[in-house]
N, C-alpha and C positions, 0 to 999 in steps of 0.2 A: 238398023233401026233397034234391033235389043238391045244392041251396046248405049245407042242414046238413052232407052229412059231407064239403063239400069244407072248409069250417070245421073238425071233427073231424079229419080229416091235416091241414092242416094246425094245428089245435092242438097234435097229438102231432106234429108234427115240428121243432114249436121246441122241444119240451120234451125229446125225443130231443137234440138240438142241443146244449142248455144244459148236456145230463150225460153228454156226452162227454168221455172219459179223452181228457189227450192223452198223448203217447209218456211212452217213462220218460225218452226221453235229454230230452223238451222240461224235463217236470217236475223234474229233477236240478239243469237249466241254471237254471232262474228257484226250485230251492229253495236252490242253493245262491250268489245276491246276499245269501241274510239272511248269510253268515257272513264274518269278516274275511278278504280277499284272498289274503292266507301262510297260508289253512288248505280251504278251497273244493276243492280235488286230493283232497284224501285226507280227506272224512266221510262219514257213516255218513246215507243218505236216502233217510226211507219217502216212500211214496209208496198212490199205488193203481191198480192193476193191469183192464187192461180190463174187468175183472166187478166193481167199484168195491169190491172190498176193498184193505184200510187190510196195505203187507206193506215188507219193505227192496223199495229201484228200489239200491240201491247197498252195497258192507257196505267199511266206510272201516278206515283205519289209525289216526285222530286222535283227539284229544277232544269233536269237536265231532257234535253228531246235528241234519239240517238233518229239517225237513217241509215237505213240496210243497203247494202251493196245493191245494185244496178244489177241484173242479173244479164242485161243483154249489150256491158261492157268483161272484156278480160279483165282477168288479176282482181283484186279485193281493193272499196273506197267506201269505206263506210262514217260516221262523224256525224258528229255529239256536238249536239251546241245550248244555254243559255237561253231558258226559254223566250225573254228579251229578246232574241232575233229570231224569236220564229213570223216573226209578220215578216221581215226583212225577208228572210228565207224563203218564207210561200209566198212572196211576190215575186222572186226572182223564179221560181220554180213556175208561174202563170205564163211569167211570162216568157221563156223557156218552152213553154206546151204552143204555145203563142208560133212556135217558129223564130223568135227576135232571137238575135247576132246578141256573143259580151257583149261587144258595147255598145247593144242597141239595150241593153237592161242598165247596164250601168248609166245612159244617162237619163231613161227614163228613173226609174228609181233615185239618181238625182240630183233630178227634176221633184219627185215627188214628196222626197223627204222638207227639199226646202216650201213646198208651196203646201207642208203640214200636213198633207195624204198619207204618209207614209211614215213612221215616225220607227228610230232608231233608239235602241237603249239612255238610256242618260248619265249609267255607270259602261266601265270596261264593263264587258260580256266575251268571253267566252266559246272558239270550236276548236275542237280538236278534231283531227284527220289522222284513220289509220290503213293504214297501204299496203300494201304485198301485191309482189308482180304474181303470175296467172302459174306461173311455176311451186310457188311457195301460198300455194291456194288451195283447197277444195271444196266445190263449193257444194256438191251432197251434203258430206257434213261438218263444214265450218270447220275444220282445222287448219291452221296456218301455222304455217313456217317456222322466216323469217319476214315480222311486219314491223311497220315502221310508223311512228307515230313524233307528229308535229301538232303545233298550237300557234293558235290565233288569235289573238287578243281587240274584239274589234275596240273603238273607242274615237269616235264618227268626228271630223274636222282640226283631227289633234293635227297636228306637224311635226317635220321634224326637233324643230324653236322648243317648242311647249313639253316636246316628251326628253328631247338629248338624243333621243335613237339619230344612228345613219339611214342614212335611205338605201344602205345596202349593207348585207353585211359583210367585216373585210375576216374571220375566221369564219370555222365551222361551228355555229350553233350561237352565235354571236345577234342580240334580237337586233331587228328593222323594224320598222316603218315600211312600209306599204299603202300607194293612196296619199300621201299626206292631205293632207286638209278641203279631203273632199269626206261625203258622207257617207262611205266605205274607207274613213284608214282605218290602219286595224297594222298593229303590233305581229310580225313576223316573228319567230320563235321556230329553225328546225335544227333539230341537236343533229350531229354527224353521227353517222351511219357506218356501225359496228363492218 
């Protein structure tokens, strides 16, 4: 009986530790790693309150919005995108919160864009994604040893024919188009990893 209680207590402490929310300062420090260096000081940053609610951590004054790392996931995964993508991104977060699958989210947003109830940017708009493995990221301090930055340029309804881009990369770092001909068409740029 005693050993069962110890196991339950240890299990609960592991679960609680995994869900610890980093300070707003640490969340901001890591979120802006996804932004171009000259824009980091003035980005809006969205992240998590001590109650695990998604909130504005810092109101910025430029065109970029950065998302803090999800404390419930292993490793680091932060992103920063142009403000013109915010309605699209917010709708995705809403649908995810409702428990929709990735395919359902895609289908719902495609339908809404075609109906004119969800607006996509009129110009190409960039999303930056910065990641690091669990061993290369300290969530308490926000220190990252080996991060990786990739780029996504949304260009709704673009195709391989309209852009001259291939549907898959033929060599590391080659830009290519993903989800061509849809609301979520985007150019992927995955630099070679060192």
